[in-house]
C-alpha positions as a printed Julia matrix, in Angstrom:
699×3 Matrix{Float64}:
 -61.42  10.65   -77.52
 -61.91  13.16   -80.3
 -62.89  16.76   -79.24
 -66.52  17.38   -79.76
 -67.58  20.22   -82.16
 -68.29  23.53   -80.68
 -71.88  24.05   -79.74
 -71.84  27.66   -80.76
 -73.25  28.85   -84.13
 -69.71  29.6    -85.57
 -68.96  27.7    -88.67
 -65.99  25.32   -88.73
 -63.12  26.34   -91.03
 -63.46  25.26   -94.69
 -60.93  23.13   -96.39
 -58.14  24.88   -98.24
 -58.8   25.31  -101.92
 -55.06  25.14  -102.99
 -53.83  22.16  -104.81
 -52.0   19.49  -102.84
 -48.22  19.12  -103.5
 -47.59  16.78  -106.41
 -50.93  17.31  -107.96
 -50.81  17.91  -111.79
 -53.67  20.35  -111.96
 -53.98  23.9   -110.78
 -57.27  25.67  -110.5
 -57.23  29.2   -111.96
 -58.25  31.84  -109.48
 -58.99  35.44  -110.23
 -56.18  37.78  -109.08
 -53.48  34.87  -108.83
 -49.83  35.7   -109.25
 -48.32  35.22  -112.75
 -45.42  32.66  -113.18
 -42.99  35.21  -114.68
 -43.45  37.52  -111.66
 -42.64  34.53  -109.37
 -39.53  33.64  -111.3
 -38.28  37.16  -111.09
 -38.84  37.25  -107.32
 -36.87  33.79  -106.89
 -34.03  35.18  -109.03
 -33.74  38.37  -106.87
 -33.7   36.28  -103.79
 -31.03  33.82  -105.16
 -28.76  36.91  -106.01
 -29.07  38.18  -102.47
 -28.34  34.87  -100.89
 -25.55  33.98  -103.46
 -23.82  37.27  -104.3
 -21.52  37.2   -107.34
 -18.34  37.8   -105.22
 -18.9   34.75  -103.06
 -15.27  33.81  -103.15
 -14.26  37.3   -101.98
 -16.66  37.03   -99.08
 -15.34  33.59   -98.05
 -11.83  34.79   -98.28
 -12.53  37.84   -96.01
 -14.41  35.6    -93.54
 -11.41  33.31   -93.51
  -9.02  36.23   -92.94
 -11.13  37.68   -90.03
 -11.16  34.19   -88.43
  -7.39  33.88   -88.81
  -6.86  37.34   -87.44
  -9.13  36.86   -84.34
  -7.39  33.49   -83.68
  -3.94  35.06   -83.88
  -4.84  37.93   -81.53
  -6.26  35.5    -78.94
  -3.17  33.44   -79.19
  -0.89  36.51   -78.88
  -2.79  37.75   -75.87
  -2.58  34.23   -74.22
   1.18  33.92   -74.9
   1.92  37.6    -73.71
  -0.07  37.03   -70.55
   1.36  33.66   -69.87
   5.0   35.15   -70.34
   4.3   38.17   -68.17
   2.84  35.93   -65.44
   5.64  33.53   -65.57
   8.19  36.33   -65.49
   6.69  38.36   -62.65
   5.27  35.68   -60.5
   7.58  33.05   -59.08
   5.82  29.71   -58.83
   7.6   27.55   -56.13
   7.78  23.86   -56.41
   6.65  23.78   -60.12
  10.02  23.49   -61.97
   9.78  19.79   -62.11
   6.3   19.84   -63.7
   7.21  22.59   -66.29
  10.29  20.55   -67.41
   8.28  17.34   -67.92
   5.75  18.93   -70.19
   6.57  19.04   -73.95
   6.88  22.65   -75.27
   4.11  23.21   -77.83
   3.61  26.29   -79.89
  -0.1   26.83   -79.43
  -0.24  29.78   -81.79
   1.25  27.67   -84.73
  -1.02  24.72   -84.15
  -4.14  27.0    -83.95
  -3.13  28.88   -87.21
  -2.47  25.7    -89.15
  -5.89  24.26   -88.14
  -7.66  27.5    -89.19
  -5.88  27.72   -92.53
  -6.64  24.05   -93.4
 -10.38  24.57   -92.72
 -10.22  27.85   -94.63
  -8.77  26.26   -97.82
 -11.24  23.35   -97.63
 -14.16  25.84   -97.36
 -12.77  27.8   -100.35
 -12.54  24.63  -102.46
 -16.21  23.72  -101.61
 -17.31  27.15  -102.33
 -15.73  27.23  -105.78
 -17.33  23.86  -106.66
 -20.8   24.93  -105.49
 -20.45  28.21  -107.37
 -19.74  26.48  -110.6
 -22.68  24.04  -110.32
 -24.84  26.97  -109.41
 -23.65  28.88  -112.58
 -24.52  25.99  -114.84
 -27.84  25.66  -113.27
 -28.55  29.32  -113.72
 -27.66  29.14  -117.38
 -29.98  26.17  -117.95
 -32.8   27.8   -116.18
 -32.36  31.09  -118.15
 -32.29  29.27  -121.45
 -35.49  27.38  -120.48
 -37.15  30.48  -119.18
 -36.31  32.35  -122.49
 -37.78  29.47  -124.71
 -40.9   29.22  -122.59
 -41.2   33.0   -122.51
 -40.81  33.27  -126.3
 -43.48  30.61  -126.86
 -45.85  32.13  -124.42
 -45.26  35.5   -125.96
 -45.88  34.17  -129.35
 -49.09  32.38  -128.28
 -50.89  34.83  -125.74
 -48.75  37.79  -125.21
 -46.24  36.25  -122.66
 -48.44  33.92  -120.65
 -48.97  30.21  -121.15
 -52.54  29.22  -121.96
 -54.34  27.01  -119.53
 -54.4   24.01  -121.88
 -50.52  24.13  -122.08
 -49.89  21.62  -119.28
 -46.47  20.51  -120.35
 -45.19  24.11  -120.47
 -46.57  24.8   -117.03
 -44.91  21.53  -115.75
 -41.54  22.7   -117.08
 -42.04  25.97  -115.32
 -42.72  24.16  -112.07
 -39.69  22.02  -112.49
 -37.59  25.05  -113.15
 -38.85  26.66  -109.89
 -38.24  23.42  -108.03
 -34.66  23.34  -109.18
 -34.14  26.88  -108.18
 -35.47  26.06  -104.74
 -33.06  23.04  -104.52
 -30.23  25.24  -105.41
 -31.14  27.75  -102.74
 -31.37  24.89  -100.12
 -27.85  23.64  -101.15
 -26.49  27.06  -100.85
 -28.0   27.39   -97.37
 -26.68  24.02   -96.38
 -23.18  24.91   -97.5
 -23.41  28.18   -95.49
 -24.62  26.23   -92.49
 -21.65  23.84   -92.53
 -19.27  26.77   -93.1
 -20.82  28.46   -89.91
 -20.61  25.24   -88.01
 -17.02  24.7    -88.92
 -16.22  28.31   -87.86
 -18.06  27.91   -84.57
 -16.27  24.69   -83.82
 -12.91  26.29   -84.5
 -13.82  29.25   -82.29
 -15.19  26.96   -79.55
 -11.89  25.1    -79.49
 -10.01  28.34   -79.29
 -12.14  29.63   -76.44
 -11.78  26.26   -74.67
  -8.09  26.39   -74.82
  -8.12  30.08   -73.79
 -10.36  29.3    -70.88
  -8.05  26.43   -69.74
  -5.05  28.81   -69.84
  -6.93  31.49   -68.02
  -7.99  28.97   -65.3
  -4.26  27.94   -65.0
  -3.2   31.57   -64.76
  -5.92  32.38   -62.11
  -4.71  29.39   -60.14
  -1.14  30.6    -60.28
  -2.29  34.06   -59.4
  -4.22  32.72   -56.32
  -1.16  30.78   -55.19
   0.97  33.95   -55.53
  -1.54  36.1    -53.71
  -1.84  33.34   -50.9
   2.04  33.41   -50.65
   2.12  37.25   -50.54
  -0.48  37.18   -47.68
   1.47  34.51   -45.84
   4.71  36.58   -46.12
   2.76  39.69   -45.02
   1.61  37.87   -41.95
   5.11  36.66   -41.17
   6.36  40.21   -41.57
   3.57  41.53   -39.27
   4.27  38.82   -36.77
   8.0   39.62   -36.78
   7.22  43.42   -36.34
   4.82  42.58   -33.41
   7.49  40.41   -31.83
  10.1   42.9    -32.27
   7.71  45.71   -30.84
   6.95  43.41   -27.74
  10.55  42.68   -27.13
  11.49  46.3    -27.52
   8.63  47.25   -25.01
   9.72  44.66   -22.52
  13.38  45.88   -22.71
  12.24  49.47   -22.16
  10.18  48.39   -19.14
  13.14  46.43   -17.83
  15.41  49.46   -18.36
  12.95  51.61   -16.4
  12.7   49.06   -13.58
  16.33  48.84   -13.39
  16.63  52.69   -13.19
  13.88  52.73   -10.52
  15.58  50.13    -8.42
  18.77  52.03    -8.74
  17.22  55.28    -7.54
  15.54  53.34    -4.55
  18.84  51.84    -3.64
  20.59  55.23    -3.73
  17.71  56.59    -1.47
  18.06  53.68     0.86
  21.8   54.06     1.0
  21.35  57.78     1.79
  18.81  57.0      4.58
  21.12  54.35     6.07
  24.02  56.89     6.15
  21.76  59.34     7.88
  20.5   56.76    10.26
  24.08  55.72    11.03
  25.05  59.19    11.82
  22.01  59.5     14.13
  22.87  56.24    15.83
  26.42  57.41    16.44
  25.08  60.65    17.95
  22.67  58.55    20.06
  25.55  56.29    21.25
  27.38  59.28    22.31
  24.26  60.5     24.22
  23.78  57.1     25.86
  27.38  57.07    27.03
  26.83  60.28    28.81
  23.55  59.02    30.2
  25.2   55.95    31.52
  27.79  58.1     33.28
  25.05  60.14    34.87
  23.03  57.04    35.94
  26.12  55.55    37.58
  26.56  58.8     39.5
  22.82  58.84    40.53
  22.79  55.22    41.56
  24.12  55.86    44.97
  21.34  58.48    45.64
  18.71  55.92    44.41
  19.94  53.25    46.85
  19.81  55.69    49.71
  16.17  56.71    48.75
  15.24  53.01    48.43
  16.0   52.36    52.1
  13.87  55.18    53.01
  11.03  53.92    50.78
  11.14  50.55    52.32
  10.49  52.01    55.68
   7.58  53.91    54.36
   6.21  50.93    52.75
   6.27  49.15    56.04
   4.39  51.97    57.64
   1.81  51.94    54.75
   1.23  48.29    55.13
   0.4   48.63    58.7
  -2.04  51.38    57.89
  -3.64  49.33    55.15
  -4.31  46.38    57.52
  -6.07  48.85    59.97
  -8.14  50.15    56.93
  -9.09  46.57    55.87
 -10.39  45.94    59.29
 -12.38  49.06    59.2
 -13.66  48.3     55.74
 -14.98  44.9     56.88
 -16.82  46.61    59.75
 -18.37  49.1     57.4
 -19.36  46.26    55.01
 -21.25  44.64    57.91
 -22.85  47.95    58.75
 -23.9   48.36    54.98
 -25.48  44.94    55.05
 -27.39  45.85    58.17
 -28.54  49.0     56.54
 -29.63  47.22    53.41
 -31.7   44.83    55.45
 -33.19  47.84    57.22
 -33.8   49.5     53.83
 -35.76  46.42    52.64
 -37.75  46.5     55.69
 -38.27  50.22    55.38
 -39.46  49.61    51.73
 -42.03  47.19    52.9
 -43.02  49.61    55.52
 -43.2   52.38    52.94
 -45.53  50.31    50.82
 -47.86  49.76    53.73
 -47.81  53.49    54.67
 -48.34  54.45    51.04
 -51.3   52.2     50.7
 -52.65  53.58    54.04
 -52.26  57.23    52.8
 -54.04  56.21    49.54
 -56.86  54.61    51.54
 -57.27  57.77    53.62
 -57.59  59.8     50.46
 -60.16  57.41    49.32
 -60.05  54.38    46.97
 -62.07  56.38    44.36
 -61.12  60.0     43.83
 -62.17  62.65    41.29
 -60.0   65.19    39.56
 -61.47  67.97    37.49
 -59.67  69.66    34.55
 -60.57  72.65    32.35
 -59.01  72.8     28.93
 -58.14  76.21    27.48
 -59.66  77.97    24.49
 -58.16  76.9     21.19
 -57.93  78.5     17.75
 -61.19  80.22    16.71
 -62.58  79.87    20.18
 -60.25  82.54    21.53
 -61.48  84.94    18.84
 -65.07  84.1     19.52
 -65.2   83.92    23.33
 -62.17  85.93    24.35
 -61.88  84.41    27.87
 -63.7   81.84    30.14
 -66.15  83.72    32.38
 -68.75  81.09    33.13
 -66.4   78.74    34.97
 -64.46  80.05    37.97
 -61.89  78.09    39.97
 -61.78  79.39    43.42
 -59.09  76.96    44.87
 -57.22  73.7     44.12
 -60.39  71.73    45.04
 -63.42  73.89    44.36
 -64.89  75.62    41.38
 -67.96  77.62    40.5
 -70.12  77.31    37.31
 -72.02  80.57    36.59
 -74.88  80.83    33.97
 -75.65  84.39    32.98
 -79.28  84.97    31.81
 -80.61  88.04    30.04
 -83.24  90.1     31.75
 -86.1   89.19    29.36
 -85.32  85.51    29.78
 -85.22  85.81    33.59
 -88.52  87.63    33.78
 -90.23  85.09    31.48
 -88.72  82.14    33.42
 -89.28  83.64    36.85
 -85.66  82.84    37.88
 -82.8   84.89    39.15
 -80.6   86.78    36.84
 -77.56  84.58    37.38
 -77.39  80.94    38.33
 -74.3   79.74    40.26
 -73.41  76.02    40.88
 -70.59  75.16    43.44
 -68.64  71.84    43.14
 -65.83  70.29    45.32
 -63.45  67.64    44.16
 -60.15  66.1     45.31
 -58.19  68.3     42.79
 -59.19  70.99    40.33
 -56.91  71.95    37.49
 -57.38  75.27    35.61
 -56.85  75.87    31.95
 -53.14  76.75    32.51
 -52.11  73.43    34.13
 -49.68  71.36    32.2
 -49.65  67.68    31.66
 -46.75  67.45    34.11
 -48.77  69.25    36.82
 -51.53  66.79    36.33
 -49.29  63.71    36.38
 -47.83  64.79    39.85
 -51.21  64.06    41.42
 -51.67  60.6     39.92
 -48.0   59.4     40.18
 -48.76  57.96    43.62
 -51.44  55.65    42.12
 -48.84  54.4     39.71
 -46.62  53.42    42.62
 -49.61  51.54    44.06
 -49.73  49.5     40.91
 -46.1   48.66    41.3
 -46.8   47.58    44.93
 -49.36  45.03    43.66
 -52.63  46.82    43.59
 -55.25  47.24    40.81
 -55.33  50.8     39.74
 -57.77  52.5     37.33
 -57.64  55.95    35.83
 -60.39  57.01    33.44
 -61.4   60.23    31.85
 -64.99  61.36    31.59
 -66.64  64.26    30.02
 -68.58  65.54    26.86
 -67.06  65.43    23.44
 -64.21  67.91    22.72
 -63.43  68.44    26.44
 -59.92  67.17    26.16
 -60.09  63.49    27.38
 -57.96  62.05    24.75
 -55.42  64.78    25.13
 -55.22  64.19    28.93
 -54.82  60.43    28.58
 -52.8   60.04    25.35
 -51.27  63.45    24.83
 -50.76  65.56    21.78
 -47.87  65.53    19.39
 -45.73  62.33    20.02
 -42.42  64.11    19.57
 -43.24  66.9     22.25
 -42.44  65.53    25.66
 -44.31  68.46    27.27
 -47.56  67.32    25.57
 -47.28  63.7     26.59
 -50.43  62.29    28.31
 -50.86  60.27    31.4
 -50.37  57.0     29.65
 -46.85  57.82    28.2
 -45.88  59.43    31.56
 -47.06  56.55    33.53
 -45.03  54.22    31.33
 -41.9   56.32    31.93
 -42.33  56.36    35.63
 -42.87  52.61    35.8
 -39.66  51.89    33.92
 -37.71  54.44    36.12
 -38.99  53.01    39.42
 -38.31  49.27    38.24
 -34.85  50.29    37.43
 -34.27  51.73    40.89
 -35.75  48.8     42.58
 -33.38  46.44    41.02
 -30.83  47.49    43.54
 -33.22  46.19    46.21
 -33.66  42.85    44.59
 -36.95  43.44    42.79
 -37.41  42.34    39.2
 -40.63  43.21    37.18
 -42.34  41.67    34.16
 -44.67  44.01    32.04
 -47.45  42.75    29.8
 -49.43  45.22    27.8
 -52.78  45.09    25.89
 -55.14  47.64    24.36
 -58.83  47.38    23.38
 -61.74  49.54    22.56
 -65.5   49.0     23.11
 -67.21  50.19    19.87
 -71.06  49.84    19.63
 -70.99  47.4     22.6
 -68.46  45.29    20.79
 -64.9   44.57    22.09
 -62.12  45.14    19.57
 -58.45  44.27    20.16
 -56.39  47.16    18.87
 -53.16  45.1     18.73
 -54.65  42.06    17.15
 -52.86  40.56    14.09
 -55.56  37.99    13.51
 -59.08  38.81    12.28
 -62.57  37.58    13.04
 -61.86  36.54    16.65
 -64.55  36.67    19.31
 -63.86  38.56    22.54
 -65.84  37.91    25.68
 -65.53  39.1     29.29
 -64.96  36.2     31.64
 -64.37  35.76    35.46
 -60.92  34.53    36.43
 -62.4   32.64    39.33
 -65.91  31.87    40.88
 -65.54  34.61    43.45
 -65.33  37.25    40.59
 -62.26  38.69    42.05
 -60.76  39.42    38.55
 -62.0   39.63    35.02
 -60.29  39.09    31.77
 -61.09  39.19    27.95
 -60.82  36.06    25.93
 -58.47  35.97    22.78
 -57.1   39.46    23.81
 -53.49  39.76    22.61
 -50.97  40.54    25.42
 -47.4   41.47    24.54
 -44.46  41.46    26.93
 -42.67  44.8     26.93
 -39.15  45.65    28.06
 -38.65  49.3     27.12
 -40.48  52.51    26.72
 -39.98  52.57    22.98
 -41.86  49.23    22.62
 -44.93  50.45    24.54
 -44.95  53.7     22.53
 -44.87  51.66    19.41
 -47.81  49.72    20.68
 -49.72  52.82    21.53
 -49.04  54.32    18.05
 -50.3   51.17    16.35
 -53.45  51.01    18.51
 -54.09  54.74    17.87
 -54.32  54.03    14.08
 -56.84  51.31    14.61
 -59.17  53.23    17.08
 -62.49  54.47    15.68
 -62.48  58.28    15.24
 -64.88  60.5     13.16
 -65.74  64.08    12.73
 -68.87  65.68    14.1
 -70.23  69.24    14.4
 -68.93  69.39    18.02
 -65.44  67.89    17.4
 -63.44  67.4     14.3
 -61.75  64.37    15.84
 -64.3   62.72    18.18
 -63.65  59.37    19.74
 -66.27  56.93    18.77
 -65.35  54.21    21.28
 -64.11  53.76    24.72
 -60.49  52.73    24.78
 -58.79  50.74    27.66
 -55.06  50.24    28.04
 -54.15  47.58    30.45
 -50.75  46.9     31.76
 -50.2   43.88    34.04
 -47.25  44.3     36.46
 -45.63  41.23    38.1
 -42.69  41.62    40.5
 -40.58  39.39    42.67
 -37.82  39.96    45.25
 -35.31  37.04    45.61
 -33.79  38.59    48.79
 -37.15  38.96    50.61
 -39.06  36.27    48.67
 -41.9   38.82    48.21
 -44.12  38.72    45.15
 -46.75  41.12    43.92
 -49.12  41.37    40.83
 -50.77  44.59    40.06
 -52.95  45.79    36.94
 -52.94  49.34    35.71
 -56.06  50.27    33.61
 -56.01  53.76    31.78
 -59.43  54.27    30.25
 -60.33  56.98    27.67
 -64.2   57.2     27.72
 -65.96  58.36    24.55
 -67.55  61.74    25.18
 -71.27  62.22    25.77
 -72.94  64.25    23.05
 -76.28  65.7     22.23
 -77.38  64.4     18.85
 -79.03  67.63    17.81
 -75.77  69.58    18.46
 -73.38  67.03    16.97
 -75.49  66.58    13.8
 -74.85  62.84    13.9
 -76.68  60.76    11.26
 -76.51  57.14    10.1
 -73.47  55.39    11.48
 -72.54  58.46    13.58
 -76.07  58.41    15.12
 -75.72  54.73    16.03
 -72.38  55.42    17.59
 -73.68  58.32    19.72
 -76.64  56.23    21.03
 -74.2   53.35    22.05
 -71.95  55.83    23.74
 -74.74  57.63    25.68
 -76.17  54.25    26.65
 -72.91  52.96    28.15
 -72.16  56.13    29.98
 -75.83  56.04    31.29
 -75.18  52.44    32.62
 -71.92  53.75    34.16
 -74.07  56.26    36.04
 -76.44  53.71    37.15
 -73.61  51.54    38.66
 -72.25  54.57    40.45
 -75.72  55.36    41.83
 -76.16  51.7     43.06
 -72.74  51.78    44.73
 -73.5   55.13    46.43
 -76.94  53.66    47.68
 -75.12  50.42    48.74
 -77.74  48.37    46.66
 -77.6   44.66    46.88
 -77.49  44.32    43.14
 -74.96  46.31    41.04
 -75.92  46.34    37.32
 -72.33  45.64    35.93
 -73.37  43.47    33.16
 -75.9   46.05    31.58
 -72.94  47.21    29.41
 -69.55  45.83    28.21
 -67.89  49.08    29.8
 -69.17  48.51    33.33
 -68.59  44.76    33.06
 -64.94  45.3     32.23
 -64.38  47.83    35.02
 -66.28  45.78    37.55
 -63.14  45.26    39.61
 -62.14  48.98    39.45
 -65.6   50.13    40.58
 -66.3   47.39    42.88
 -63.62  48.12    45.67
 -60.84  45.86    44.51
 -58.91  48.72    43.04
 -57.76  52.32    43.6
 -59.75  54.44    41.12
 -59.17  57.91    39.78
 -61.69  59.82    37.52
 -60.95  62.83    35.52
 -63.83  64.86    34.64
 -63.06  67.16    31.68
 -64.8   70.45    31.03
 -65.29  72.25    27.73
 -64.62  76.01    28.11
 -67.12  77.09    25.48
 -70.26  78.82    26.94
 -72.6   76.95    24.61
 -71.76  73.62    26.4
 -72.89  74.87    29.62
 -75.53  72.3     30.26
 -73.12  69.51    29.32
 -70.56  70.69    31.72
 -73.22  70.87    34.44
 -74.26  67.28    33.86
 -70.67  66.15    33.8
 -69.94  67.98    37.12
 -72.96  66.47    38.79
 -72.0   63.01    37.7
 -68.43  63.54    39.09
 -69.93  64.81    42.37
 -71.88  61.4     42.57
 -68.76  59.39    41.96
 -66.82  61.49    44.56
 -69.5   60.8     47.12
 -69.53  57.02    46.46
 -67.68  54.94    49.08
 -66.38  51.65    47.93
 -64.55  48.85    49.79
 -60.72  48.75    50.43
 -58.52  47.58    47.76
 -56.47  44.41    48.52
 -52.95  43.61    47.53
 -52.63  40.78    45.01
 -49.79  38.29    45.77
 -48.79  35.4     43.62
């Protein structure tokens, strides 16, 4: 499809007003170029394209071509000769001999000369033709010029069509002459280009051959260098090997020389030794007679010693029988000792109360100086004195000073050590080994030293070890000694706490377990805790590890009264099972060591939120413990053990089937006077309580 005309307002290009080629008319235009001026311009261009000395130019061009060809041929031949002379080409002699020897320089020169002569001939002919045409055109131009000049001053008139046609023919002939000259020049250049291309092609082929020879020679040089390097390396390796072999031979020679010298020295020593042995043999031969005489006397002494040995054997047998009899007597005495020990403990009372006063610590020493309101008169009595100011005494109508006297099984002052306290309870530990249930618990207000008494202070300091660690040490010491008498024991430990009337297993590895207190039988002779983890222990270190793990899990918090206040009741239970193969006796006792949480006044401790809930739960459980003690003291028909988890768990310890010891701990600060008074009054009730006789548990 033809393209559409543009839609814009631009006019399309108009048709050319020039006359078509071959037309016989020409429209006159103002300002057009005159024919004479056009002829002059064509003549000048023809002179530039065909200079008068065309023959000289062609001859110079031919000489330059011949010279460049000769130079290329000379360089190629020289390079080829130098390469052939300096680089030996192996295995090519046969190929060189079969090729015909051709003089490339002569061939190239002759070809160029032939082409140059032909070009010169063509040039002369063309120049002759051109000269004739120029003469003709000049004559025509002269005639026409004269006619025009004669008519209108040098220009043809418009009606002179024949003249103007002649002028156009003359111009056309000039143009044809120019085209012929250009064609001749083109052919000349093409011939020259072909000659040069042929020379370059031959030169490139020779250069390629020379490069191939050069590469072969370089490869051969590299191969020879590698061979030389390999030979040098092999020579160096062989030289190194020979040097090492020489060094080894020298070392072996020196070693052999040293060995030879050592053997010579050894030979001389052996010779000296042989001489000495000969002398010794002579001496032994001389002493032989003396030895034979002493042998006879020794035999007589041996017979005497044999008779004495037989007598000693008989005596040993009789002593062995005596030792067996004594061992049986010792076993009987051990059984008797257990009975007497239990009798002594029963005479002391199945429930006993010890009182302990802790010393002033840290800032308390600077604040109070000394303990004046608590006076310990003897090992079993103490006096609590309350000093009242004169104004307070007059207002209240009481005496100036109030005194309270108390008496317990044992009273420890502030200077008593952990070892002094443990001496008094060690007999109860022996009762646990004998098969009785034993319970030791600490009672008192917060900050009175209950946890220190039961568990101790720094674990690395043996002097500060509490009742629980010392009890464990004594149990293992006694069990080791009783092994000689045929007793073997198995120990199982468990540790729990009662926090807000909820039992927690301090040794548990599983979470979300429910713990309940159950009766072991219908008679209620023993209680146990369901799902409570019990671990068999075989060493003190294992039990101490359990105590350390339980201490991390116990509920402890800071209050205004104590920076490390126990917020739960902790109970350490150790079940002791023993058997004697010789006497066939069996026993099973349980040791309960209880650290009660301290009673506290909420307004003094500043407990709030969770601490307040804990304080109420602690005070409630301690109040229920007091109710149980009161019911036991009054010999009530119903004892409220189940009012709290604490009394329910300690039912066997408080109900007469155990030997029980209570520590009442006192705080030495004067501002805790009322709490100390309440603790001492509660301890007095416990001390006055009479429970049943503990029975021995036998498997």
